[in-house]
TIMI-2910 file (N, C-alpha, C, CB; in pm, 1 decimal, decimal comma, always signed):
<rs>
+----------+----------+----------+----------+----------+----------+----------+----------+----------+----------+----------+----------+------+
!      n_x !      n_y !      n_z !     ca_x !     ca_y !     ca_z !      c_x !      c_y !      c_z !     cb_x !     cb_y !     cb_z ! resn !
+----------+----------+----------+----------+----------+----------+----------+----------+----------+----------+----------+----------+------+
!  +1672,6 !  -1929,9 !   -574,5 !  +1582,1 !  -1879,2 !   -473,0 !  +1444,3 !  -1940,8 !   -494,2 !  +1574,9 !  -1724,4 !   -476,9 !  Met !
!  +1384,7 !  -1992,6 !   -390,7 !  +1253,5 !  -2054,9 !   -403,5 !  +1144,3 !  -1949,3 !   -396,5 !  +1232,7 !  -2160,9 !   -294,1 !  Ser !
!  +1030,4 !  -1981,9 !   -455,4 !   +915,8 !  -1892,2 !   -451,7 !   +861,2 !  -1884,8 !   -309,7 !   +806,2 !  -1938,9 !   -549,9 !  Asp !
!   +817,9 !  -1766,1 !   -271,3 !   +763,4 !  -1747,1 !   -136,9 !   +611,6 !  -1752,0 !   -135,4 !   +810,6 !  -1615,4 !    -79,8 !  Val !
!   +551,7 !  -1768,8 !   -251,9 !   +406,3 !  -1774,6 !   -259,6 !   +364,1 !  -1907,9 !   -319,0 !   +350,4 !  -1657,4 !   -343,3 !  Phe !
!   +239,8 !  -1941,5 !   -301,0 !   +185,1 !  -2067,4 !   -350,0 !   +182,0 !  -2069,0 !   -501,9 !    +44,8 !  -2090,6 !   -293,9 !  Ser !
!   +204,1 !  -2184,7 !   -559,8 !   +197,0 !  -2196,7 !   -706,1 !    +56,3 !  -2168,1 !   -757,3 !   +241,2 !  -2336,8 !   -750,5 !  Lys !
!    -43,0 !  -2173,2 !   -668,0 !   -180,7 !  -2144,1 !   -706,9 !   -209,9 !  -1994,2 !   -708,8 !   -276,9 !  -2213,7 !   -612,5 !  Asp !
!   -121,1 !  -1913,5 !   -650,1 !   -139,8 !  -1768,7 !   -647,0 !    -92,3 !  -1708,7 !   -778,8 !    -63,7 !  -1705,4 !   -527,3 !  Asp !
!   -188,5 !  -1672,2 !   -863,1 !   -156,1 !  -1614,1 !   -992,6 !   -125,4 !  -1465,6 !   -976,7 !   -271,7 !  -1635,3 !  -1092,5 !  Val !
!   -198,4 !  -1398,5 !   -890,2 !   -179,3 !  -1256,9 !   -862,0 !   -133,8 !  -1242,0 !   -717,6 !   -309,7 !  -1175,9 !   -888,1 !  Asn !
!    -23,0 !  -1171,3 !   -698,7 !    +32,7 !  -1155,0 !   -565,4 !    +60,9 !  -1006,5 !   -541,7 !   +162,1 !  -1240,2 !   -547,9 !  Val !
!    -39,9 !   -930,9 !   -494,7 !    -22,6 !   -787,3 !   -472,6 !    +36,5 !   -753,5 !   -335,6 !   -154,9 !   -717,9 !   -488,1 !  Pro !
!   +116,3 !   -647,9 !   -335,6 !   +169,2 !   -591,7 !   -211,3 !   +139,2 !   -442,9 !   -211,7 !   +323,3 !   -618,5 !   -196,1 !  His !
!    +88,0 !   -392,0 !   -101,3 !    +57,4 !   -249,6 !    -86,7 !   +143,3 !   -194,0 !    +25,3 !    -94,5 !   -226,1 !    -57,8 !  Ile !
!   +210,0 !    -82,4 !     -1,9 !   +285,0 !    -11,4 !   +101,7 !   +226,2 !   +128,4 !   +108,8 !   +440,8 !     -8,1 !    +71,5 !  Asn !
!   +148,2 !   +154,0 !   +211,5 !    +78,7 !   +280,8 !   +226,5 !   +151,7 !   +367,9 !   +328,2 !    -67,8 !   +258,2 !   +269,3 !  Leu !
!   +202,3 !   +481,1 !   +282,2 !   +268,8 !   +577,4 !   +368,6 !   +170,1 !   +688,4 !   +397,8 !   +399,3 !   +633,0 !   +303,6 !  Lys !
!   +166,7 !   +734,8 !   +522,1 !    +62,3 !   +830,7 !   +559,7 !   +103,0 !   +913,3 !   +679,9 !    -68,0 !   +758,4 !   +589,0 !  His !
!    +37,5 !  +1024,2 !   +696,7 !    +39,1 !  +1099,6 !   +822,3 !    -97,7 !  +1159,8 !   +836,5 !   +151,8 !  +1210,1 !   +825,2 !  Phe !
!   -145,8 !  +1179,6 !   +958,1 !    -83,5 !  +1143,9 !  +1085,4 !    -94,9 !   +994,0 !  +1110,1 !   -147,9 !  +1222,0 !  +1201,1 !  Pro !
!    -38,3 !   +950,2 !  +1221,6 !    -50,0 !   +809,3 !  +1259,7 !   -196,2 !   +773,3 !  +1281,2 !    +32,0 !   +779,7 !  +1387,3 !  Ser !
!   -228,2 !   +648,4 !  +1258,6 !   -364,7 !   +598,6 !  +1275,0 !   -374,6 !   +514,5 !  +1401,8 !   -408,1 !   +515,8 !  +1151,8 !  Leu !
!   -493,3 !   +505,9 !  +1455,8 !   -516,3 !   +418,7 !  +1571,2 !   -516,6 !   +273,3 !  +1523,5 !   -651,1 !   +454,3 !  +1643,2 !  Ser !
!   -506,4 !   +181,7 !  +1616,2 !   -512,0 !    +39,0 !  +1580,6 !   -645,3 !     +6,7 !  +1512,5 !   -493,1 !    -49,9 !  +1706,9 !  Glu !
!   -752,7 !    +68,8 !  +1560,5 !   -885,0 !    +47,0 !  +1499,7 !   -886,3 !    +98,8 !  +1354,9 !   -996,4 !   +117,8 !  +1583,6 !  Glu !
!   -829,2 !   +215,1 !  +1332,3 !   -821,2 !   +270,4 !  +1196,2 !   -732,6 !   +182,9 !  +1107,6 !   -766,6 !   +415,3 !  +1199,4 !  Gln !
!   -619,9 !   +135,1 !  +1161,5 !   -532,8 !    +45,0 !  +1085,0 !   -609,7 !    -79,5 !  +1041,7 !   -409,1 !     +4,9 !  +1168,6 !  Asn !
!   -682,0 !   -139,3 !  +1135,0 !   -757,4 !   -261,2 !  +1104,8 !   -864,4 !   -234,9 !   +998,9 !   -822,3 !   -316,8 !  +1232,5 !  Ala !
!   -935,9 !   -122,7 !  +1010,8 !  -1040,5 !    -89,6 !   +913,3 !   -979,9 !    -64,2 !   +775,7 !  -1120,5 !    +33,7 !   +959,6 !  Ala !
!   -867,1 !     +4,3 !   +771,3 !   -800,6 !    +33,0 !   +644,1 !   -751,2 !    -94,8 !   +578,2 !   -683,7 !   +129,5 !   +665,3 !  Leu !
!   -688,7 !   -182,0 !   +655,2 !   -639,8 !   -309,3 !   +601,4 !   -756,6 !   -393,6 !   +550,1 !   -560,4 !   -387,4 !   +709,2 !  Val !
!   -866,1 !   -397,4 !   +623,3 !   -982,8 !   -474,6 !   +579,7 !  -1039,4 !   -419,2 !   +449,4 !  -1091,2 !   -474,2 !   +688,4 !  Ala !
!  -1050,8 !   -286,3 !   +438,8 !  -1105,5 !   -224,3 !   +317,7 !  -1012,9 !   -245,7 !   +198,2 !  -1128,3 !    -74,0 !   +340,1 !  Ala !
!   -883,2 !   -228,7 !   +218,1 !   -787,8 !   -250,4 !   +108,7 !   -787,6 !   -396,2 !    +64,2 !   -646,4 !   -208,7 !   +151,6 !  Leu !
!   -789,9 !   -486,9 !   +160,3 !   -791,7 !   -629,4 !   +128,6 !   -914,2 !   -664,9 !    +45,7 !   -788,8 !   -712,9 !   +256,7 !  Thr !
!  -1030,1 !   -617,8 !    +87,0 !  -1154,3 !   -645,5 !    +13,8 !  -1147,2 !   -590,2 !   -128,2 !  -1275,2 !   -585,2 !    +87,9 !  Lys !
!  -1101,5 !   -466,3 !   -142,8 !  -1093,2 !   -404,4 !   -275,6 !   -995,3 !   -478,7 !   -365,3 !  -1051,7 !   -257,6 !   -263,6 !  Ala !
!   -879,4 !   -515,1 !   -311,4 !   -778,4 !   -584,6 !   -391,5 !   -829,8 !   -722,6 !   -433,4 !   -645,9 !   -598,1 !   -312,4 !  Val !
!   -893,3 !   -794,4 !   -342,7 !   -947,7 !   -926,0 !   -377,7 !  -1048,8 !   -915,6 !   -490,7 !  -1012,8 !   -991,2 !   -255,6 !  Met !
!  -1136,2 !   -813,9 !   -485,1 !  -1239,0 !   -796,7 !   -587,8 !  -1179,6 !   -756,4 !   -722,6 !  -1340,1 !   -692,3 !   -543,2 !  Glu !
!  -1087,2 !   -662,0 !   -722,3 !  -1034,7 !   -607,6 !   -847,7 !   -926,8 !   -695,9 !   -908,7 !   -979,4 !   -468,6 !   -824,8 !  Val !
!   -834,7 !   -743,6 !   -826,1 !   -721,2 !   -820,5 !   -876,0 !   -755,5 !   -968,4 !   -892,0 !   -602,2 !   -804,9 !   -782,4 !  Val !
!   -863,7 !  -1010,1 !   -827,7 !   -907,1 !  -1150,1 !   -833,9 !   -800,1 !  -1243,2 !   -776,8 !   -939,8 !  -1189,7 !   -979,1 !  Gln !
!   -768,7 !  -1221,3 !   -649,6 !   -669,5 !  -1305,5 !   -584,3 !   -722,6 !  -1352,2 !   -449,9 !   -536,3 !  -1230,0 !   -566,8 !  Cys !
!   -653,4 !  -1447,3 !   -392,9 !   -687,0 !  -1497,4 !   -260,5 !   -640,7 !  -1398,3 !   -155,2 !   -623,9 !  -1635,9 !   -236,3 !  Asn !
!   -712,8 !  -1392,0 !    -45,8 !   -674,1 !  -1304,4 !    +64,1 !   -532,5 !  -1336,1 !   +111,8 !   -773,3 !  -1317,4 !   +180,1 !  Glu !
!   -497,2 !  -1463,9 !   +111,6 !   -365,0 !  -1504,5 !   +160,6 !   -250,7 !  -1456,6 !    +71,2 !   -359,2 !  -1654,8 !   +172,7 !  Ser !
!   -280,7 !  -1411,9 !    -49,2 !   -177,0 !  -1363,8 !   -140,5 !   -144,4 !  -1216,4 !   -119,1 !   -220,0 !  -1385,9 !   -283,8 !  Ala !
!   -227,0 !  -1145,6 !    -43,9 !   -213,9 !  -1000,7 !    -27,8 !   -127,5 !   -968,9 !    +94,1 !   -353,0 !   -934,5 !    -14,0 !  Ile !
!    -34,9 !   -875,3 !    +75,6 !    +38,9 !   -821,7 !   +190,3 !    +22,4 !   -670,7 !   +190,3 !   +190,6 !   -861,9 !   +185,3 !  Ser !
!     +9,7 !   -615,3 !   +310,0 !    -14,2 !   -472,0 !   +325,6 !    +75,4 !   -419,0 !   +436,5 !   -164,1 !   -442,8 !   +356,7 !  Ile !
!   +152,0 !   -314,8 !   +405,1 !   +234,0 !   -245,9 !   +504,9 !   +177,9 !   -105,6 !   +523,4 !   +385,1 !   -241,1 !   +462,1 !  Ala !
!   +162,3 !    -64,8 !   +646,6 !   +119,6 !    +71,0 !   +678,9 !   +238,3 !   +140,5 !   +744,2 !     -7,3 !    +71,9 !   +773,2 !  Leu !
!   +281,7 !   +248,8 !   +681,8 !   +403,5 !   +316,2 !   +727,6 !   +375,6 !   +462,2 !   +761,1 !   +513,6 !   +306,9 !   +620,9 !  Glu !
!   +357,5 !   +492,0 !   +889,6 !   +337,0 !   +632,0 !   +925,9 !   +466,5 !   +710,7 !   +906,6 !   +287,8 !   +643,8 !  +1072,0 !  Pro !
!   +451,4 !   +830,3 !   +850,9 !   +564,3 !   +919,5 !   +825,8 !   +537,9 !  +1048,4 !   +903,3 !   +583,5 !   +947,7 !   +671,2 !  Ile !
!   +638,8 !  +1100,5 !   +966,8 !   +624,0 !  +1227,8 !  +1036,2 !   +595,3 !  +1337,7 !   +933,8 !   +751,5 !  +1261,2 !  +1119,1 !  Glu !
!   +504,8 !  +1427,9 !   +968,0 !   +466,5 !  +1535,4 !   +876,0 !   +587,9 !  +1614,8 !   +828,7 !   +366,1 !  +1629,1 !   +943,1 !  Lys !
!   +680,4 !  +1641,4 !   +918,0 !   +800,3 !  +1717,7 !   +882,8 !   +891,8 !  +1643,2 !   +786,3 !   +877,2 !  +1752,8 !  +1007,7 !  Asp !
!   +876,8 !  +1512,8 !   +776,1 !   +961,3 !  +1431,4 !   +687,4 !   +891,5 !  +1396,2 !   +556,1 !  +1002,9 !  +1303,4 !   +758,4 !  Ala !
!   +765,1 !  +1436,9 !   +540,2 !   +686,3 !  +1396,2 !   +424,2 !   +752,3 !  +1434,6 !   +290,9 !   +548,2 !  +1458,1 !   +432,3 !  Trp !
!   +794,1 !  +1559,0 !   +277,0 !   +855,7 !  +1602,3 !   +151,0 !   +979,3 !  +1520,9 !   +118,4 !   +892,0 !  +1750,1 !   +157,5 !  Asn !
!  +1065,5 !  +1503,1 !   +215,3 !  +1191,8 !  +1433,0 !   +193,4 !  +1173,8 !  +1283,1 !   +171,5 !  +1283,4 !  +1455,7 !   +310,6 !  Glu !
!  +1084,9 !  +1220,0 !   +248,2 !  +1070,7 !  +1074,4 !   +243,6 !   +965,2 !  +1024,6 !   +145,3 !  +1037,6 !  +1024,0 !   +379,5 !  Gln !
!   +866,0 !  +1109,5 !   +112,6 !   +756,3 !  +1062,5 !    +26,8 !   +736,9 !  +1151,3 !    -95,6 !   +626,6 !  +1056,3 !   +106,4 !  Val !
!   +708,5 !  +1278,9 !    -74,9 !   +668,8 !  +1365,1 !   -186,1 !   +773,6 !  +1371,7 !   -296,8 !   +641,0 !  +1504,0 !   -135,3 !  Tyr !
!   +895,6 !  +1403,0 !   -262,9 !   +998,8 !  +1415,5 !   -367,0 !  +1036,7 !  +1279,6 !   -426,6 !  +1123,6 !  +1483,3 !   -309,4 !  Ile !
!  +1074,2 !  +1179,7 !   -345,4 !  +1119,6 !  +1054,2 !   -406,7 !  +1009,7 !   +970,2 !   -471,4 !  +1187,5 !   +972,0 !   -304,0 !  Pro !
!   +886,7 !   +977,6 !   -419,2 !   +784,1 !   +886,7 !   -469,5 !   +676,1 !   +953,3 !   -553,4 !   +720,3 !   +817,5 !   -355,7 !  Glu !
!   +646,9 !  +1078,0 !   -526,8 !   +541,4 !  +1146,2 !   -603,1 !   +601,8 !  +1225,0 !   -718,4 !   +459,7 !  +1239,9 !   -511,7 !  Ile !
!   +705,8 !  +1300,2 !   -691,4 !   +770,6 !  +1377,8 !   -797,0 !   +858,3 !  +1287,6 !   -885,2 !   +855,3 !  +1491,3 !   -735,6 !  Ile !
!   +952,8 !  +1216,6 !   -823,1 !  +1050,7 !  +1139,5 !   -899,6 !   +995,7 !  +1011,2 !   -960,1 !  +1166,1 !  +1106,0 !   -812,4 !  Asn !
!   +881,2 !   +965,6 !   -914,9 !   +821,5 !   +842,5 !   -969,9 !   +681,1 !   +870,8 !  -1022,8 !   +816,5 !   +730,7 !   -862,0 !  Arg !
!   +663,4 !   +990,4 !  -1074,0 !   +532,6 !  +1034,9 !  -1123,1 !   +475,1 !   +938,4 !  -1227,0 !   +543,9 !  +1175,2 !  -1183,2 !  Lys !
!   +561,8 !   +875,8 !  -1303,3 !   +517,6 !   +782,4 !  -1407,2 !   +444,2 !   +660,4 !  -1349,9 !   +637,3 !   +736,0 !  -1488,6 !  His !
!   +460,0 !   +635,2 !  -1220,9 !   +392,3 !   +521,7 !  -1157,5 !   +262,1 !   +559,4 !  -1088,2 !   +484,1 !   +457,6 !  -1057,9 !  Leu !
!   +238,3 !   +688,4 !  -1069,4 !   +117,6 !   +732,3 !   -998,9 !     -7,0 !   +712,5 !  -1084,7 !   +130,2 !   +879,5 !   -958,3 !  Leu !
!   -109,7 !   +661,6 !  -1022,6 !   -239,0 !   +647,2 !  -1090,1 !   -341,7 !   +742,7 !  -1033,2 !   -289,7 !   +504,1 !  -1078,6 !  His !
!   -305,4 !   +808,7 !   -926,0 !   -386,2 !   +915,0 !   -868,9 !   -291,3 !  +1020,6 !   -815,3 !   -481,5 !   +861,4 !   -756,8 !  Lys !
!   -303,4 !  +1140,1 !   -867,2 !   -219,3 !  +1250,8 !   -824,7 !   -279,1 !  +1317,1 !   -700,3 !   -202,9 !  +1353,6 !   -938,9 !  Gln !
!   -194,0 !  +1360,9 !   -606,8 !   -246,9 !  +1436,0 !   -492,1 !   -291,8 !  +1574,4 !   -535,0 !   -141,4 !  +1447,0 !   -380,6 !  Pro !
!   -380,7 !  +1632,7 !   -459,2 !   -431,7 !  +1766,0 !   -490,7 !   -361,4 !  +1877,7 !   -417,0 !   -576,4 !  +1772,2 !   -460,5 !  Gly !
!   -245,8 !  +1849,5 !   -359,8 !   -172,6 !  +1954,6 !   -288,6 !    -51,1 !  +1996,8 !   -365,9 !   -131,8 !  +1908,0 !   -149,9 !  Tyr !
+----------+----------+----------+----------+----------+----------+----------+----------+----------+----------+----------+----------+------+
</rs>
């Protein structure tokens, strides 16, 4: 399998942000811009190396799709705990 990123990309971050409620296109754009800027500064990578997915989740599905599998069952990966 060939590499999908440039050999010059030392750091290749991917962010998958799950959220509710849904965001407007303007909010999506602002969030992506802010995350991109923060990742570039902290991780020291090129903008072209960053990928960001925004995944709206229905409120009624949050426990089943996010809270239990990703917050409870993968607690060892969390760097910020929710306050709920």
